[in-house]
LOBAMAR-384273 format. One record per atom (N, C-alpha, C, O, CB): residue in three letters; atom name; y, z, x. Coordinates in nm, 2 decimals, padded with zeros to 4 digits. Each point is the difference from the previous one (the first is absolute). Glycine has a CB too. Layout:
BEGIN
- r:a:py:pz:px
- ala:CA:Y:Z:X .
...
END
This chain:
BEGIN
- r:a:py:pz:px
- met:N:02.71:16.95:04.81 .
- met:CA:00.01:00.10:00.09 .
- met:C:00.06:00.01:00.10 .
- met:O:-00.04:-00.01:00.12 .
- met:CB:-00.09:00.03:-00.19 .
- gly:N:00.27:00.00:00.01 .
- gly:CA:00.15:00.03:00.05 .
- gly:C:-00.01:00.15:00.11 .
- gly:O:00.10:00.03:00.06 .
- gly:CB:00.04:-00.14:-00.33 .
- gly:N:-00.24:00.18:00.29 .
- gly:CA:-00.02:00.14:00.03 .
- gly:C:-00.04:-00.01:00.10 .
- gly:O:00.00:00.08:00.09 .
- gly:CB:-00.03:00.01:-00.27 .
- asp:N:-00.04:-00.26:00.18 .
- asp:CA:-00.05:00.00:00.11 .
- asp:C:00.04:-00.05:00.14 .
- asp:O:-00.07:-00.02:00.10 .
- asp:CB:-00.05:00.03:-00.26 .
- thr:N:00.26:-00.01:00.14 .
- thr:CA:00.06:-00.10:00.12 .
- thr:C:00.00:00.07:00.11 .
- thr:O:00.01:00.12:00.00 .
- thr:CB:00.12:-00.24:-00.12 .
- glu:N:-00.13:00.03:00.26 .
- glu:CA:00.01:00.12:00.10 .
- glu:C:00.21:00.09:00.00 .
- glu:O:00.12:-00.02:-00.02 .
- glu:CB:-00.39:-00.17:00.21 .
- arg:N:00.19:00.25:-00.16 .
- arg:CA:00.17:00.07:00.00 .
- arg:C:00.02:00.05:00.19 .
- arg:O:00.11:00.03:00.05 .
- arg:CB:-00.12:00.10:-00.37 .
- arg:N:-00.09:-00.14:00.37 .
- arg:CA:00.06:00.00:00.11 .
- arg:C:00.08:-00.08:00.12 .
- arg:O:-00.03:-00.11:00.04 .
- arg:CB:-00.11:00.23:-00.13 .
- thr:N:00.24:-00.04:00.14 .
- thr:CA:00.09:-00.07:00.11 .
- thr:C:00.02:-00.01:00.08 .
- thr:O:00.10:-00.06:00.05 .
- thr:CB:-00.04:00.08:-00.11 .
- his:N:-00.20:00.06:00.17 .
- his:CA:00.00:00.01:00.12 .
- his:C:-00.17:-00.02:00.03 .
- his:O:-00.08:00.09:-00.06 .
- his:CB:00.32:00.05:00.08 .
- asp:N:-00.29:-00.24:00.06 .
- asp:CA:-00.12:00.00:00.03 .
- asp:C:-00.09:00.12:00.04 .
- asp:O:00.04:00.07:00.09 .
- asp:CB:00.05:-00.26:-00.06 .
- arg:N:-00.19:00.22:-00.10 .
- arg:CA:-00.08:00.11:00.07 .
- arg:C:-00.13:00.01:00.10 .
- arg:O:-00.07:-00.09:-00.03 .
- arg:CB:00.17:00.14:-00.17 .
- tyr:N:-00.13:00.00:00.27 .
- tyr:CA:-00.07:-00.05:00.13 .
- tyr:C:-00.11:00.13:-00.02 .
- tyr:O:00.02:00.12:00.00 .
- tyr:CB:00.21:-00.26:00.18 .
- asp:N:-00.32:00.08:-00.18 .
- asp:CA:-00.15:00.10:-00.01 .
- asp:C:-00.04:00.10:00.13 .
- asp:O:-00.02:-00.05:00.11 .
- asp:CB:-00.07:-00.16:-00.26 .
- val:N:00.08:00.32:00.12 .
- val:CA:-00.02:00.15:00.10 .
- val:C:-00.09:00.06:-00.04 .
- val:O:-00.01:-00.01:-00.12 .
- val:CB:00.21:00.07:00.18 .
- thr:N:-00.27:-00.01:00.00 .
- thr:CA:-00.05:00.14:-00.02 .
- thr:C:00.03:00.14:00.08 .
- thr:O:-00.09:00.05:00.06 .
- thr:CB:-00.05:-00.21:-00.13 .
- trp:N:00.23:00.20:00.06 .
- trp:CA:00.08:00.12:00.06 .
- trp:C:-00.01:00.09:-00.12 .
- trp:O:00.01:-00.03:-00.12 .
- trp:CB:00.15:-00.09:00.29 .
- ala:N:-00.19:00.25:-00.10 .
- ala:CA:00.00:00.14:-00.04 .
- ala:C:00.20:00.07:-00.04 .
- ala:O:00.09:00.01:00.08 .
- ala:CB:-00.36:00.01:00.13 .
- val:N:00.27:-00.01:-00.32 .
- val:CA:00.15:00.08:-00.03 .
- val:C:-00.03:00.16:-00.07 .
- val:O:-00.11:00.03:-00.05 .
- val:CB:00.25:-00.30:-00.01 .
- asp:N:-00.09:00.31:00.06 .
- asp:CA:00.01:00.15:-00.03 .
- asp:C:00.12:-00.05:-00.13 .
- asp:O:00.08:-00.09:00.04 .
- asp:CB:-00.14:00.29:00.25 .
- cys:N:00.07:-00.17:-00.38 .
- cys:CA:00.08:00.03:-00.13 .
- cys:C:00.02:00.13:-00.05 .
- cys:O:-00.10:00.07:-00.02 .
- cys:CB:00.02:-00.27:-00.03 .
- val:N:00.18:00.25:00.04 .
- val:CA:00.08:00.14:-00.03 .
- val:C:00.08:-00.01:-00.10 .
- val:O:00.12:-00.04:00.03 .
- val:CB:-00.11:00.10:00.19 .
- ala:N:-00.05:-00.02:-00.37 .
- ala:CA:00.12:00.03:-00.09 .
- ala:C:00.03:00.10:00.00 .
- ala:O:00.03:00.04:00.12 .
- ala:CB:-00.06:-00.15:-00.23 .
- glu:N:00.06:00.19:-00.02 .
- glu:CA:00.02:00.12:00.02 .
- glu:C:-00.06:00.11:00.02 .
- glu:O:00.02:00.08:00.09 .
- glu:CB:00.08:-00.17:-00.16 .
- asp:N:-00.23:00.10:-00.05 .
- asp:CA:-00.15:00.07:00.04 .
- asp:C:-00.09:-00.08:00.03 .
- asp:O:-00.11:00.05:-00.01 .
- asp:CB:00.14:00.10:-00.12 .
- thr:N:-00.02:-00.27:00.18 .
- thr:CA:-00.10:-00.09:00.04 .
- thr:C:-00.02:-00.01:00.09 .
- thr:O:00.11:-00.01:00.05 .
- thr:CB:-00.08:-00.07:-00.16 .
- phe:N:-00.11:00.08:00.20 .
- phe:CA:-00.11:-00.10:00.11 .
- phe:C:-00.04:-00.10:00.02 .
- phe:O:-00.11:00.04:00.05 .
- phe:CB:00.07:00.07:-00.05 .
- leu:N:00.04:-00.21:00.00 .
- leu:CA:-00.10:-00.17:00.00 .
- leu:C:-00.01:-00.01:00.14 .
- leu:O:00.09:-00.03:00.07 .
- leu:CB:00.01:-00.13:-00.29 .
- phe:N:-00.23:00.19:00.25 .
- phe:CA:-00.03:-00.07:00.12 .
- phe:C:-00.06:-00.14:-00.03 .
- phe:O:-00.09:00.01:-00.08 .
- phe:CB:00.05:00.21:00.19 .
- ala:N:00.07:-00.35:-00.08 .
- ala:CA:-00.03:-00.11:-00.07 .
- ala:C:-00.03:-00.14:00.14 .
- ala:O:00.00:00.02:00.12 .
- ala:CB:00.17:00.10:-00.37 .
- ala:N:-00.19:-00.25:00.19 .
- ala:CA:00.06:-00.08:00.11 .
- ala:C:00.09:-00.13:-00.09 .
- ala:O:00.01:-00.04:-00.12 .
- ala:CB:-00.25:00.11:00.34 .
- ile:N:00.29:-00.11:-00.10 .
- ile:CA:00.07:-00.12:-00.07 .
- ile:C:-00.06:-00.08:00.05 .
- ile:O:-00.06:00.00:00.10 .
- ile:CB:00.27:00.05:-00.13 .
- ala:N:-00.20:-00.16:-00.12 .
- ala:CA:-00.09:-00.11:-00.01 .
- ala:C:00.11:-00.10:00.07 .
- ala:O:-00.04:-00.07:00.09 .
- ala:CB:-00.12:00.14:-00.31 .
- asn:N:00.30:-00.07:00.16 .
- asn:CA:00.07:-00.14:00.03 .
- asn:C:00.14:00.05:00.02 .
- asn:O:00.06:00.09:-00.07 .
- asn:CB:-00.21:-00.26:-00.08 .
- ile:N:00.20:00.08:00.26 .
- ile:CA:00.14:00.07:00.00 .
- ile:C:00.10:-00.13:-00.01 .
- ile:O:-00.02:-00.12:00.02 .
- ile:CB:-00.06:00.35:00.13 .
- ser:N:00.19:-00.18:-00.19 .
- ser:CA:00.16:-00.12:00.01 .
- ser:C:00.08:00.05:00.06 .
- ser:O:-00.05:00.11:00.04 .
- ser:CB:00.07:-00.21:-00.23 .
- glu:N:00.09:00.09:00.23 .
- glu:CA:00.16:00.02:00.06 .
- glu:C:00.04:00.10:-00.15 .
- glu:O:00.11:00.05:-00.01 .
- glu:CB:-00.04:-00.35:00.18 .
- met:N:-00.12:00.32:-00.24 .
- met:CA:00.09:00.09:-00.10 .
- met:C:-00.11:00.10:-00.08 .
- met:O:00.04:00.08:-00.09 .
- met:CB:00.16:-00.30:00.06 .
- gly:N:-00.35:00.18:00.07 .
- gly:CA:-00.11:00.11:-00.06 .
- gly:C:-00.13:00.00:00.02 .
- gly:O:-00.04:-00.07:00.09 .
- gly:CB:00.16:00.06:-00.24 .
- ile:N:-00.19:00.09:00.09 .
- ile:CA:-00.16:00.01:00.06 .
- ile:C:-00.09:-00.03:-00.17 .
- ile:O:00.06:00.00:-00.11 .
- ile:CB:-00.02:00.25:00.37 .
- phe:N:-00.17:-00.29:-00.23 .
- phe:CA:-00.05:00.04:-00.10 .
- phe:C:-00.14:00.07:00.08 .
- phe:O:-00.06:-00.04:00.10 .
- phe:CB:00.18:-00.15:-00.30 .
- val:N:-00.14:00.33:00.12 .
- val:CA:-00.03:00.11:00.04 .
- val:C:-00.20:00.04:-00.06 .
- val:O:-00.02:00.07:-00.09 .
- val:CB:00.35:-00.02:00.09 .
- arg:N:-00.39:-00.08:00.05 .
- arg:CA:-00.15:-00.03:-00.10 .
- arg:C:00.01:00.18:00.01 .
- arg:O:00.03:00.09:00.08 .
- arg:CB:-00.22:-00.38:00.00 .
- thr:N:00.14:00.27:-00.22 .
- thr:CA:-00.05:00.16:-00.01 .
- thr:C:-00.05:-00.01:-00.14 .
- thr:O:00.04:-00.08:-00.08 .
- thr:CB:00.15:00.23:00.24 .
- thr:N:-00.30:-00.03:-00.20 .
- thr:CA:-00.03:-00.02:-00.15 .
- thr:C:00.08:00.15:-00.06 .
- thr:O:-00.04:00.06:-00.10 .
- thr:CB:-00.24:-00.21:00.13 .
- asp:N:00.39:00.19:00.04 .
- asp:CA:00.03:00.15:-00.08 .
- asp:C:00.18:-00.08:00.03 .
- asp:O:00.08:00.00:00.09 .
- asp:CB:-00.32:00.28:-00.01 .
- pro:N:00.24:-00.33:-00.18 .
- pro:CA:00.16:-00.05:00.01 .
- pro:C:00.09:00.08:-00.08 .
- pro:O:-00.02:00.05:-00.10 .
- pro:CB:-00.04:-00.28:00.14 .
- leu:N:00.18:00.22:00.04 .
- leu:CA:00.12:00.06:00.02 .
- leu:C:00.10:-00.07:-00.18 .
- leu:O:00.01:-00.12:-00.03 .
- leu:CB:-00.02:00.13:00.41 .
- pro:N:00.03:00.06:-00.43 .
- pro:CA:00.07:-00.06:-00.16 .
- pro:C:00.14:-00.08:00.07 .
- pro:O:00.07:00.04:00.10 .
- pro:CB:-00.15:00.22:-00.33 .
- val:N:00.10:-00.36:00.16 .
- val:CA:00.14:-00.08:00.06 .
- val:C:00.09:00.11:-00.02 .
- val:O:-00.01:00.10:-00.06 .
- val:CB:-00.03:-00.35:00.01 .
- ala:N:00.15:00.20:00.12 .
- ala:CA:00.09:00.02:00.06 .
- ala:C:00.04:00.16:00.08 .
- ala:O:00.11:00.06:00.01 .
- ala:CB:-00.07:-00.25:-00.18 .
- thr:N:-00.18:00.22:00.20 .
- thr:CA:-00.06:00.12:00.09 .
- thr:C:00.05:-00.04:00.13 .
- thr:O:-00.05:-00.10:00.05 .
- thr:CB:-00.17:00.15:-00.18 .
- arg:N:00.34:00.01:00.23 .
- arg:CA:00.06:00.02:00.11 .
- arg:C:-00.08:00.06:00.09 .
- arg:O:-00.06:00.10:-00.03 .
- arg:CB:00.26:-00.10:-00.06 .
- leu:N:-00.21:-00.07:00.19 .
- leu:CA:-00.10:00.05:00.11 .
- leu:C:00.06:00.00:00.15 .
- leu:O:00.10:-00.07:00.03 .
- leu:CB:-00.29:-00.03:-00.19 .
- arg:N:00.12:00.16:00.25 .
- arg:CA:00.04:-00.02:00.11 .
- arg:C:-00.10:-00.04:00.08 .
- arg:O:-00.10:00.07:-00.01 .
- arg:CB:00.25:00.05:-00.02 .
- leu:N:-00.17:-00.23:00.13 .
- leu:CA:-00.12:-00.10:00.02 .
- leu:C:00.01:00.02:00.16 .
- leu:O:00.11:-00.02:00.06 .
- leu:CB:-00.09:-00.19:-00.29 .
- ser:N:-00.11:00.24:00.30 .
- ser:CA:-00.07:00.03:00.15 .
- ser:C:-00.07:-00.12:00.03 .
- ser:O:-00.11:-00.02:-00.06 .
- ser:CB:00.06:00.26:00.03 .
- phe:N:00.09:-00.32:00.09 .
- phe:CA:-00.13:-00.10:00.08 .
- phe:C:00.02:-00.03:00.10 .
- phe:O:00.11:00.00:00.05 .
- phe:CB:-00.16:-00.10:-00.20 .
- ala:N:-00.05:00.07:00.22 .
- ala:CA:00.08:-00.05:00.16 .
- ala:C:-00.14:-00.15:00.05 .
- ala:O:-00.12:00.02:00.02 .
- ala:CB:00.25:00.35:00.10 .
- pro:N:-00.07:-00.49:-00.13 .
- pro:CA:-00.09:-00.11:00.03 .
- pro:C:-00.03:00.01:00.12 .
- pro:O:00.07:00.08:00.07 .
- pro:CB:00.00:-00.23:-00.20 .
- pro:N:-00.18:00.09:00.18 .
- pro:CA:-00.07:00.02:00.11 .
- pro:C:00.12:-00.07:00.11 .
- pro:O:00.06:-00.11:00.01 .
- pro:CB:-00.33:00.11:-00.14 .
- gly:N:00.26:00.13:00.22 .
- gly:CA:00.10:-00.03:00.11 .
- gly:C:00.17:00.00:-00.03 .
- gly:O:00.10:-00.05:00.05 .
- gly:CB:-00.31:-00.09:00.02 .
- his:N:00.20:00.19:-00.13 .
- his:CA:00.17:-00.01:-00.05 .
- his:C:-00.02:00.16:-00.06 .
- his:O:-00.09:00.07:-00.04 .
- his:CB:00.16:-00.39:-00.06 .
- glu:N:00.13:00.34:00.14 .
- glu:CA:00.01:00.17:-00.07 .
- glu:C:00.02:00.00:-00.15 .
- glu:O:00.07:-00.06:-00.08 .
- glu:CB:00.06:00.16:00.30 .
- ala:N:-00.20:-00.01:-00.24 .
- ala:CA:00.03:00.05:-00.10 .
- ala:C:00.09:-00.01:-00.15 .
- ala:O:00.11:00.06:-00.01 .
- ala:CB:-00.18:00.02:00.21 .
- phe:N:00.05:-00.14:-00.29 .
- phe:CA:00.12:00.01:-00.13 .
- phe:C:-00.02:00.10:-00.09 .
- phe:O:-00.10:00.02:-00.07 .
- phe:CB:00.12:-00.24:00.07 .
- val:N:00.08:00.29:-00.02 .
- val:CA:00.03:00.09:-00.14 .
- val:C:00.06:-00.05:-00.07 .
- val:O:00.09:-00.05:00.08 .
- val:CB:-00.08:00.22:-00.01 .
- leu:N:00.02:-00.22:-00.20 .
- leu:CA:00.06:-00.06:-00.03 .
- leu:C:-00.01:00.04:-00.14 .
- leu:O:-00.10:00.06:-00.03 .
- leu:CB:00.09:-00.21:00.21 .
- gln:N:00.11:00.13:-00.27 .
- gln:CA:00.01:00.07:-00.17 .
- gln:C:-00.01:-00.14:-00.07 .
- gln:O:00.06:-00.10:00.02 .
- gln:CB:00.13:00.33:00.00 .
- gly:N:-00.34:-00.18:-00.16 .
- gly:CA:00.00:-00.11:-00.07 .
- gly:C:-00.01:00.05:-00.13 .
- gly:O:00.02:00.12:-00.02 .
- gly:CB:-00.11:-00.27:00.18 .
- glu:N:00.07:00.07:-00.25 .
- glu:CA:00.00:00.02:-00.17 .
- glu:C:-00.10:-00.05:-00.04 .
- glu:O:-00.01:-00.11:00.06 .
- glu:CB:00.24:00.10:-00.11 .
- val:N:-00.32:00.02:-00.03 .
- val:CA:-00.13:-00.03:-00.02 .
- val:C:00.08:-00.15:-00.16 .
- val:O:00.04:00.04:-00.11 .
- val:CB:-00.25:00.31:00.20 .
- ala:N:00.22:-00.52:-00.05 .
- ala:CA:00.03:-00.07:-00.11 .
- ala:C:-00.12:-00.02:-00.06 .
- ala:O:00.06:-00.01:-00.11 .
- ala:CB:00.12:-00.09:00.19 .
- trp:N:-00.32:00.08:-00.12 .
- trp:CA:-00.07:-00.02:-00.05 .
- trp:C:-00.14:00.07:00.07 .
- trp:O:-00.02:00.03:00.11 .
- trp:CB:00.17:-00.22:-00.21 .
- val:N:-00.24:00.21:-00.03 .
- val:CA:-00.15:00.03:00.02 .
- val:C:-00.13:-00.14:-00.06 .
- val:O:00.00:-00.08:-00.10 .
- val:CB:00.11:00.39:00.05 .
- asn:N:-00.19:-00.28:00.15 .
- asn:CA:-00.08:-00.08:-00.05 .
- asn:C:-00.11:00.11:00.00 .
- asn:O:-00.04:00.03:00.11 .
- asn:CB:00.13:-00.29:-00.04 .
- val:N:-00.15:00.32:-00.20 .
- val:CA:-00.14:00.08:00.00 .
- val:C:-00.12:-00.04:00.04 .
- val:O:-00.02:-00.12:00.00 .
- val:CB:00.11:00.20:-00.15 .
- ala:N:-00.17:00.00:00.19 .
- ala:CA:-00.13:-00.03:00.02 .
- ala:C:-00.09:00.05:-00.19 .
- ala:O:00.00:00.10:-00.07 .
- ala:CB:00.05:-00.04:00.41 .
- arg:N:-00.10:-00.18:-00.35 .
- arg:CA:-00.06:00.01:-00.15 .
- arg:C:-00.15:00.04:00.04 .
- arg:O:-00.05:00.00:00.12 .
- arg:CB:00.21:-00.21:-00.27 .
- asp:N:-00.21:00.23:00.03 .
- asp:CA:-00.18:00.08:-00.02 .
- asp:C:-00.09:-00.15:00.00 .
- asp:O:-00.10:-00.03:00.07 .
- asp:CB:00.16:00.30:-00.28 .
- asp:N:-00.01:-00.33:00.13 .
- asp:CA:-00.06:-00.12:-00.01 .
- asp:C:00.03:-00.11:00.17 .
- asp:O:-00.08:-00.09:00.01 .
- asp:CB:00.13:00.14:-00.35 .
- gly:N:00.03:-00.05:00.43 .
- gly:CA:-00.04:-00.05:00.14 .
- gly:C:00.11:-00.08:-00.01 .
- gly:O:00.04:-00.06:00.10 .
- gly:CB:-00.30:00.07:-00.06 .
- asp:N:00.33:-00.04:-00.18 .
- asp:CA:00.10:-00.12:00.03 .
- asp:C:00.10:-00.01:00.09 .
- asp:O:00.04:-00.11:00.05 .
- asp:CB:-00.08:00.10:-00.23 .
- ser:N:00.09:00.15:00.21 .
- ser:CA:00.11:-00.01:00.14 .
- ser:C:-00.09:00.01:00.08 .
- ser:O:-00.09:00.08:00.01 .
- ser:CB:00.30:00.01:-00.07 .
- gln:N:-00.16:-00.21:00.15 .
- gln:CA:-00.06:00.05:00.15 .
- gln:C:00.05:00.02:00.12 .
- gln:O:-00.04:00.02:00.12 .
- gln:CB:-00.08:-00.11:-00.21 .
- asn:N:00.26:00.09:00.01 .
- asn:CA:00.12:00.04:00.12 .
- asn:C:00.11:00.11:-00.05 .
- asn:O:00.12:-00.03:-00.01 .
- asn:CB:-00.14:-00.24:00.11 .
- pro:N:-00.05:00.40:-00.14 .
- pro:CA:00.07:00.11:-00.01 .
- pro:C:00.08:00.05:00.09 .
- pro:O:-00.04:00.01:00.11 .
- pro:CB:-00.11:00.02:-00.23 .
- gly:N:00.26:00.01:00.08 .
- gly:CA:00.11:00.07:00.06 .
- gly:C:00.18:00.01:-00.06 .
- gly:O:00.04:00.02:-00.11 .
- gly:CB:-00.23:-00.08:00.31 .
- ile:N:00.26:00.02:-00.06 .
- ile:CA:00.14:00.00:-00.06 .
- ile:C:00.05:-00.05:00.07 .
- ile:O:-00.04:-00.03:00.12 .
- ile:CB:00.06:00.20:-00.22 .
- gly:N:00.12:-00.20:00.04 .
- gly:CA:00.07:-00.14:00.09 .
- gly:C:00.13:00.10:-00.02 .
- gly:O:00.05:00.05:-00.10 .
- gly:CB:-00.17:-00.35:00.04 .
- val:N:00.15:00.31:00.20 .
- val:CA:00.12:00.11:00.07 .
- val:C:00.12:-00.11:00.03 .
- val:O:-00.04:-00.11:00.03 .
- val:CB:-00.13:00.32:00.13 .
- his:N:00.30:-00.18:-00.17 .
- his:CA:00.09:-00.07:-00.03 .
- his:C:00.11:00.11:00.13 .
- his:O:00.06:00.10:-00.01 .
- his:CB:-00.14:-00.21:-00.30 .
- phe:N:00.07:00.04:00.41 .
- phe:CA:00.08:00.10:00.10 .
- phe:C:00.14:00.00:-00.08 .
- phe:O:00.06:-00.08:-00.07 .
- phe:CB:-00.19:00.03:00.33 .
- val:N:00.16:00.17:-00.22 .
- val:CA:00.17:00.08:-00.05 .
- val:C:00.04:00.05:00.15 .
- val:O:-00.07:00.04:00.09 .
- val:CB:00.02:00.09:-00.39 .
- asn:N:00.20:-00.16:00.26 .
- asn:CA:00.11:00.04:00.13 .
- asn:C:-00.02:-00.02:00.09 .
- asn:O:00.01:00.08:00.08 .
- asn:CB:00.06:00.06:-00.14 .
- leu:N:-00.13:-00.28:00.09 .
- leu:CA:-00.08:-00.04:00.13 .
- leu:C:00.13:-00.03:00.08 .
- leu:O:00.10:-00.07:-00.04 .
- leu:CB:-00.35:-00.04:-00.04 .
- lys:N:00.23:00.21:00.23 .
- lys:CA:00.12:-00.03:00.09 .
- lys:C:00.04:-00.14:00.04 .
- lys:O:-00.08:-00.09:-00.05 .
- lys:CB:00.03:00.29:00.13 .
- pro:N:00.14:-00.25:00.00 .
- pro:CA:-00.02:-00.12:00.05 .
- pro:C:-00.08:-00.03:00.10 .
- pro:O:-00.06:-00.10:00.02 .
- pro:CB:00.24:00.09:-00.10 .
- gly:N:-00.15:00.16:00.17 .
- gly:CA:-00.12:00.01:00.10 .
- gly:C:-00.13:-00.03:-00.04 .
- gly:O:-00.06:-00.10:00.04 .
- gly:CB:00.17:00.26:00.05 .
- asp:N:-00.13:-00.10:-00.15 .
- asp:CA:-00.15:00.02:-00.03 .
- asp:C:-00.11:-00.14:-00.07 .
- asp:O:-00.12:-00.03:00.01 .
- asp:CB:00.24:00.30:-00.06 .
- arg:N:00.03:-00.34:-00.05 .
- arg:CA:-00.05:-00.12:-00.03 .
- arg:C:-00.05:-00.10:00.09 .
- arg:O:-00.11:-00.06:-00.01 .
- arg:CB:00.25:00.11:-00.14 .
- glu:N:-00.01:-00.07:00.29 .
- glu:CA:-00.03:-00.09:00.07 .
- glu:C:-00.11:00.04:00.08 .
- glu:O:-00.05:-00.10:00.04 .
- glu:CB:00.26:00.03:-00.06 .
- arg:N:-00.28:00.18:00.07 .
- arg:CA:-00.10:00.03:00.07 .
- arg:C:-00.13:00.00:-00.08 .
- arg:O:-00.11:00.00:00.06 .
- arg:CB:00.28:00.13:00.08 .
- leu:N:-00.16:-00.13:-00.34 .
- leu:CA:-00.12:-00.04:-00.03 .
- leu:C:-00.04:-00.16:00.03 .
- leu:O:-00.10:-00.06:00.03 .
- leu:CB:00.14:00.26:-00.21 .
- val:N:00.11:-00.23:00.18 .
- val:CA:-00.06:-00.19:-00.04 .
- val:C:-00.05:-00.01:00.13 .
- val:O:-00.11:-00.05:00.00 .
- val:CB:00.32:-00.10:-00.16 .
- glu:N:-00.17:00.20:00.31 .
- glu:CA:-00.06:-00.10:00.07 .
- glu:C:-00.14:00.08:00.00 .
- glu:O:-00.09:-00.06:00.03 .
- glu:CB:00.31:-00.07:00.12 .
- val:N:-00.24:00.26:-00.18 .
- val:CA:-00.14:00.07:-00.01 .
- val:C:-00.13:-00.15:-00.03 .
- val:O:-00.09:-00.06:00.06 .
- val:CB:00.24:00.33:-00.20 .
- ile:N:-00.07:-00.27:00.01 .
- ile:CA:-00.06:-00.15:-00.10 .
- ile:C:-00.05:-00.08:00.07 .
- ile:O:-00.12:-00.02:00.02 .
- ile:CB:00.27:00.00:-00.19 .
- arg:N:00.02:-00.05:00.28 .
- arg:CA:-00.07:-00.13:00.03 .
- arg:C:-00.09:00.05:00.13 .
- arg:O:-00.09:-00.06:00.05 .
- arg:CB:00.30:-00.13:-00.16 .
- thr:N:-00.17:00.27:00.14 .
- thr:CA:-00.07:00.00:00.16 .
- thr:C:-00.20:00.05:-00.06 .
- thr:O:-00.10:-00.05:00.07 .
- thr:CB:00.41:00.19:00.13 .
- ile:N:-00.33:-00.07:-00.29 .
- ile:CA:-00.11:00.03:-00.03 .
- ile:C:-00.08:-00.14:-00.07 .
- ile:O:-00.11:-00.05:00.03 .
- ile:CB:00.20:00.33:-00.04 .
- cys:N:00.00:-00.30:-00.07 .
- cys:CA:-00.06:-00.13:-00.09 .
- cys:C:00.01:-00.18:00.02 .
- cys:O:-00.04:-00.10:-00.06 .
- cys:CB:00.10:00.31:-00.09 .
- tyr:N:00.05:-00.17:00.27 .
- tyr:CA:-00.03:-00.15:00.05 .
- tyr:C:00.13:-00.10:-00.04 .
- tyr:O:00.01:-00.11:00.03 .
- tyr:CB:-00.29:00.14:-00.07 .
- val:N:00.39:00.05:-00.06 .
- val:CA:00.07:-00.06:-00.09 .
- val:C:00.08:-00.07:00.14 .
- val:O:-00.01:00.06:00.11 .
- val:CB:00.02:00.12:-00.37 .
- pro:N:00.07:-00.31:00.24 .
- pro:CA:00.02:-00.02:00.07 .
- pro:C:00.17:-00.01:-00.04 .
- pro:O:00.03:-00.01:-00.12 .
- pro:CB:-00.29:-00.06:00.21 .
- leu:N:00.38:00.07:00.00 .
- leu:CA:00.11:00.00:-00.05 .
- leu:C:00.06:-00.09:-00.05 .
- leu:O:-00.02:-00.11:00.04 .
- leu:CB:00.02:00.24:00.06 .
- pro:N:00.08:-00.11:-00.19 .
- pro:CA:00.06:-00.09:-00.07 .
- pro:C:00.09:-00.09:00.06 .
- pro:O:00.10:00.05:00.05 .
- pro:CB:-00.14:00.11:-00.21 .
- leu:N:00.02:-00.33:00.15 .
- leu:CA:00.05:-00.06:00.06 .
- leu:C:00.14:00.01:00.04 .
- leu:O:00.05:00.08:-00.08 .
- leu:CB:-00.21:-00.17:-00.01 .
- arg:N:00.26:00.05:00.17 .
- arg:CA:00.08:-00.03:-00.03 .
- arg:C:00.11:-00.09:00.02 .
- arg:O:00.03:00.00:00.12 .
- arg:CB:-00.14:00.16:-00.16 .
- pro:N:00.19:-00.23:-00.06 .
- pro:CA:00.04:-00.13:00.00 .
- pro:C:00.09:00.01:00.17 .
- pro:O:00.06:00.09:00.06 .
- pro:CB:-00.05:-00.14:-00.40 .
- ser:N:-00.05:-00.10:00.36 .
- ser:CA:00.04:00.00:00.17 .
- ser:C:00.17:-00.05:00.02 .
- ser:O:00.06:-00.01:00.11 .
- ser:CB:-00.35:-00.08:-00.03 .
END
């Protein structure tokens, strides 16, 4: 089962944040189910196709809102047989500016209580 190998290189943290996803002619109001410094999982039963470019707007509680660009990397479709209990889309951030990435990492550390990496003495 080589396809089941874990491909993530950044830890993901569970959150429940509202997100607006805007593509060319589509507006999707949904919820972020988890986040990393390089992407999010958006829970939705109306997924957008892989490679769709999006403008993502979300505001973590107590923090300034983010407006970032993303691209749908994969889709987990809802199935009539109920086999898919977690329908949605994996979105990879694109064109992420260094300042936005730093702020995103700080928000994740603050909200998810992630310790800073240990520094050598």
